C-alpha positions as CSV (number, residue, x, y, z in Angstrom):
1,M,-9.3,24.2,-4.4
2,N,-6.1,23.3,-6.2
3,A,-5.1,19.6,-6.7
4,A,-1.6,20.5,-5.4
5,K,-3.2,21.0,-2.0
6,L,-4.2,17.4,-1.8
7,A,-2.0,14.7,-0.4
8,A,-2.2,10.9,0.0
9,H,-3.3,9.6,3.4
10,H,-4.4,6.0,3.2
11,L,-5.8,3.3,0.9
12,Y,-8.7,1.1,1.9
13,L,-8.4,-2.2,0.0
14,L,-11.0,-5.0,-0.2
15,A,-10.3,-8.6,0.7
16,P,-13.6,-10.4,-0.1
17,G,-13.7,-13.8,1.7
18,A,-10.2,-13.4,3.3
19,S,-9.6,-14.3,6.9
20,P,-7.5,-12.0,9.1
21,D,-4.7,-14.6,8.8
22,D,-4.9,-14.5,5.0
23,V,-4.6,-10.7,5.0
24,R,-1.7,-10.7,7.5
25,R,0.1,-13.4,5.4
26,F,0.2,-11.2,2.3
27,Y,0.6,-7.7,3.9
28,Q,3.0,-8.6,6.7
29,G,4.6,-11.8,5.4
30,G,4.6,-11.0,1.7
31,L,5.0,-7.2,1.6
32,G,6.7,-6.8,4.9
33,L,4.3,-4.1,6.2
34,A,3.9,-3.6,9.9
35,E,0.4,-4.1,11.3
36,V,-0.7,-1.0,13.3
37,P,-3.5,-0.7,15.8
38,T,-7.0,0.0,14.6
39,P,-8.5,3.3,16.0
40,P,-11.0,2.6,18.8
41,S,-13.8,4.3,16.8
42,L,-13.4,1.5,14.2
43,A,-12.8,-1.4,16.5
44,H,-16.1,-3.0,15.6
45,A,-15.1,-3.4,11.9
46,S,-13.1,-6.4,10.7
47,V,-10.5,-4.2,9.1
48,L,-6.7,-4.6,9.6
49,W,-4.3,-1.6,9.2
50,F,-0.8,-1.8,7.9
51,S,1.9,0.9,7.8
52,A,3.7,1.8,4.5
53,G,5.7,4.8,5.6
54,P,3.4,7.9,5.6
55,I,0.5,5.9,4.1
56,T,-1.5,3.2,5.7
57,F,-3.4,0.3,4.0
58,H,-6.7,-0.6,5.6
59,V,-7.7,-4.0,4.4
60,G,-11.1,-5.7,5.0
61,P,-14.2,-7.3,3.7
62,P,-16.5,-5.1,1.5
63,A,-19.6,-5.6,3.8
64,E,-17.8,-4.0,6.7
65,G,-15.9,-1.2,5.0
66,I,-16.3,2.4,6.2
67,V,-18.6,3.1,3.2
68,G,-18.5,-0.4,1.8
69,D,-16.1,0.1,-1.1
70,G,-12.4,0.4,-1.4
71,H,-11.1,4.0,-1.6
72,A,-8.1,6.2,-1.6
73,A,-8.0,8.9,1.1
74,L,-6.6,12.4,0.4
75,T,-6.0,15.2,2.8
76,A,-7.0,18.8,2.2
77,D,-6.0,22.0,3.9
78,D,-9.7,23.1,3.9
79,V,-12.2,20.2,3.8
80,D,-15.2,22.5,3.5
81,A,-13.6,24.4,0.6
82,A,-12.8,21.1,-1.1
83,R,-16.4,19.9,-0.7
84,A,-17.8,23.2,-2.0
85,H,-15.5,23.1,-5.0
86,L,-16.5,19.5,-6.0
87,I,-20.2,20.3,-5.6
88,S,-19.8,23.5,-7.7
89,M,-18.4,21.3,-10.4
90,G,-21.5,19.0,-10.3
91,Y,-20.0,16.1,-8.4
92,I,-22.0,14.4,-5.6
93,V,-20.4,14.2,-2.2
94,E,-21.4,11.6,0.4
95,A,-21.4,12.4,4.1
96,E,-19.3,10.3,6.4
97,S,-21.0,7.2,7.8
98,I,-18.9,6.9,10.9
99,P,-18.2,10.1,12.8
100,M,-14.5,10.3,13.5
101,G,-14.3,13.7,15.3
102,Y,-13.2,15.7,12.3
103,P,-14.9,16.8,9.0
104,R,-14.6,14.5,6.1
105,F,-16.6,13.3,3.1
106,Y,-16.6,10.9,0.1
107,V,-16.8,11.6,-3.6
108,R,-16.6,9.3,-6.6
109,D,-14.9,10.1,-9.9
110,P,-17.0,9.7,-13.1
111,W,-15.8,6.1,-13.3
112,G,-17.0,5.0,-9.9
113,N,-13.7,5.2,-8.0
114,Q,-14.2,6.5,-4.4
115,F,-12.1,9.1,-2.6
116,E,-12.3,10.1,1.1
117,I,-11.3,13.7,1.7
118,L,-10.1,14.5,5.3
119,P,-8.2,17.3,7.0
120,S,-4.4,17.7,6.5
121,K,-4.1,18.1,10.3
122,L,-6.0,15.5,12.2
123,P,-6.9,16.1,15.9
């Protein structure tokens, strides 16, 4: 896997203790981002989505996050090859916790930052 084959997809940001109105006030009112619909598969989570061009910001409380932590999501042309490459380098990958209908996984860098790796072309 080559880092050049990865691209930014979304950022999941934490808003501990914030109400949906607090989140909208900053992301819509302050930053001017448009709120976008949450996918039906994540309708149960208290996460709001905002569009920033080709990248979306998912903002919610830590207890209801997809994995529970903020993360950056990157796309890969071949998710299985990306997973195998990271494992071969000794990194631990975590399986998805909510099936989305496509392969994906999570990995942390040596400093604890979390990344979601998903396909470049989503169904």
